[in-house]
C-alpha atoms as one frame of an Amber mdcrd trajectory, in Angstrom:
protein
 -48.531  22.646 -31.239 -47.345  24.910 -34.085 -44.774  26.681 -31.940 -43.432
  23.743 -29.956 -43.863  21.096 -32.646 -41.180  22.695 -34.773 -38.641  22.135
 -31.865 -39.477  18.423 -31.508 -37.988  15.346 -33.082 -41.045  13.336 -31.969
 -44.417  14.086 -30.482 -46.309  11.963 -28.001 -50.026  12.817 -27.596 -51.499
  11.278 -24.427 -55.178  10.667 -24.965 -57.779   8.217 -26.106 -58.115   7.268
 -29.760 -61.798   8.041 -29.297 -60.975  11.648 -28.543 -61.207  13.886 -31.650
 -59.099  16.488 -29.772 -56.284  13.948 -29.135 -56.424  12.600 -32.708 -56.249
  16.188 -34.053 -53.141  16.955 -31.976 -51.365  13.889 -33.486 -52.484  14.888
 -36.944 -51.053  18.376 -36.487 -47.631  16.868 -35.621 -47.726  14.539 -38.607
 -48.610  17.448 -40.884 -45.425  19.131 -39.720 -43.480  15.975 -40.731 -42.709
  15.156 -37.115 -43.234  11.552 -36.022 -46.348  11.722 -33.852 -47.936   9.011
 -31.736 -51.261   8.863 -29.982 -50.889   6.909 -26.820 -53.125   5.989 -23.833
 -50.204   5.959 -21.398 -46.621   4.885 -20.844 -47.316   1.245 -21.726 -48.056
   2.339 -25.297 -44.674   3.961 -25.781 -42.532   1.892 -28.145 -38.884   2.489
 -27.122 -37.868   1.705 -30.703 -39.283   5.116 -31.585 -36.280   6.737 -29.898
 -32.526   6.317 -29.995 -31.561   8.872 -27.376 -30.885  12.571 -27.735 -34.201
  13.420 -29.374 -36.334  16.313 -28.212 -39.764  14.841 -27.471 -42.838  16.973
 -27.156 -45.394  15.415 -24.819 -48.870  16.905 -25.019 -52.270  15.732 -24.111
 -55.885  15.784 -25.120 -58.256  17.798 -22.960 -59.523  14.768 -20.999 -56.179
  13.032 -20.401 -55.310  12.920 -16.697 -52.214  14.875 -15.714 -51.003  11.873
 -13.748 -50.839   9.774 -16.921 -48.888  12.518 -18.726 -46.463  12.599 -15.780
 -46.070   8.825 -15.948 -45.037   9.077 -19.612 -42.544  11.829 -18.761 -41.018
   9.754 -15.934 -40.825   6.605 -18.081 -38.783   8.436 -20.764 -36.575  10.117
 -18.118 -35.959   6.717 -16.491 -35.184   5.005 -19.768 -33.177   7.737 -21.523
 -31.932   9.950 -18.633 -33.291  13.019 -20.255 -34.223  16.343 -18.766 -37.630
  18.006 -18.711 -38.295  21.568 -19.787 -41.795  22.788 -19.183 -42.992  25.287
 -21.759 -46.253  27.147 -21.971 -47.415  28.798 -25.221 -50.272  30.698 -23.583
 -52.228  30.692 -20.406 -55.931  30.305 -20.886 -58.499  31.946 -18.693 -61.977
  30.796 -19.512 -65.001  32.322 -17.856 -68.419  30.753 -18.274 -71.343  33.123
 -17.721 -74.705  32.098 -16.467 -77.708  32.202 -18.743 -79.396  35.595 -18.411
 -82.582  34.333 -16.669 -80.542  32.539 -14.008 -78.125  35.452 -13.614 -81.102
  37.901 -13.166 -82.648  35.572 -10.620 -79.454  35.161  -8.591 -78.501  38.850
  -8.733 -82.027  39.799  -7.502 -81.907  37.198  -4.777 -78.420  37.922  -3.553
 -78.039  41.521  -4.679 -74.883  40.857  -6.641 -73.958  41.072 -10.250
């Protein structure tokens, strides 16, 4: 958010108001003095927020479905004829390890570690 938020004229955060992750993303945008809106989906987008020509950052909370994010992107493209530029700040690779007793049991049973 820090890197891409500085390039945006507005930020849309797709996610539930119940999600602390989604609310935090919107707060980060507002803290950078960028108009930021927490939305559940394309029906929550108020077209009065935009005049055309803005750079809009669309991000999402962890539990927001990718399909809803894409619906928001397509709605703005349809309405304003904009282009989409996908940007990635970093690629995450998360590995969850098994608890030691379970790992020991499985490695003994299957002979792998």
